[in-house]
N, C-alpha and C positions, 0 to 999 in steps of 0.2 A: 517325783518322776522327773527325769532329765528332759532337756529340750529335745534331744535326739529321739528318745523313746516316744514322746508325745507326737513328734512329727511322723514317725513310722505308724503309730496308731491312727493318726489323722489320714494318712495315705491309704490305709487298709479299710477304713470305715466306708461302708456302702453308702452311695448317694442314691437312695431308693427312688426319689423323684426322677432323677436323670435316667436311671435304669428302666423305670416304667415308660418314660418317653421314648427311649431307644427300642424297647420291646414293641410298644405301640406303633412306632414308625415302621418297624420291620413287618408287622402284620398289615399295616396300611399299604405298603408297597405290594405285598403278595395279593391283597384284596383288590387293589386297583388293576394289577396285571390280569388277575382272573376275570374281573369285570370287563376289561378290554377284550379278552379272548372270547368271552360269552357274547358280547355285543357284535364283534366282528364275525364270529362263526354262526351266529344265530342259534347256537346250542346252549340252552339255559339249564341243562340238567345238573349243573353244579351250583345253582342259585342258593341252595341251602348252605352249602359249604362257604360260598362267598359271604353270605349273611353272618355265619358264625365267625369267620375270620375278621370281618369288619366290626362286629359288635363285641364278641367275647375277647378278641385280640386287640383291636385298635381302640374302640370307644372306652371299654373298661380300663385299659391301661392308661389312657389319657386322663380319664377321671381320677384314677388313683394318683397319677403323677401330679396333677394340679392340686389335689387335696393334700398330698404330702408337702407340696411347696407352700400352700396357704397356711398349713399348721405344722411348722417345723418340729414341734415337740413330738408329733406322731412319727417322724422319721427316725427318731432316736431309739435305740434298743433293738432287741431281737425280734419283737413282734412285727415290725415293718419288714425286716429281712426275711422272716418266715413267710410273711404274706407274699413278698415278691417271688420267692422260689416256688412256693405252692402254686401261685398263679402261672408262672412261667411254664413249669413242667405240665401242670394240668391243662392249660389252654393249648399248648403246642400239641400235646398228645390227642386231646379231644378234636382239635381241628384237623389233624392228620388223619385220624380214624374216619371222621365224617367225609373228608375228601376221598379217601380210599374206597369207602363204601359207595358213595355216589358215582365214582368213576368205575365201579364194578370190578375193582381189583380185589376186594375182600367182601365177604358177606356180613350181614348184620350179626349173625351167630359167631363169626370169627372175631368180633370185637369184644366178646366176653372172655375174661373178666377185666380186660384192660380199660374198656370204656367206663364202666362204673367206678373203677379206682381213680381214673383221671378226672372224672366228673366230681368225685368226692374231694380230690385235691383242690379243685377250683372252689368248691363249697367251703372247705377248711380255710382257704385263703380269704374268702369273703367274710367268714366268721372272724378271722383274725383282724381284718380291716375294720369290721363293725365294732369289735371290742376295743380296738385302738382308738376309734372315733369316740366311743363312750369315755374312755380313760383320758384322752389327751387333746381332743379338739375343743379347746376353750377359747 
């Protein structure tokens, strides 16, 4: 492989740890702003959404980022990339649906079948992460 080809492949390679940190940071900003709104308004009807954003979005993403940083072998290959995309799509959709339901923009019935599919994407991502831990976290 030529030097130019390896440089291109290196530039395209996903930095899964950084991507999870960026994703988590975006969720954290949304969660903080939502918390500020709830505290200022006294309306805590979105507390469940706030919790999902902070835990499913920020905390899990941060844990994943730190784990991939601590175990670089885990970040190599398609499993880490699949995990990132499954979590990103699943967590964004789950959080959006929970927010829309609690804000009474959609009903719980309107969340079907999108909610179970997005929850399943999060589960698949966690399973990919778990498998990656078993295989590569030495």
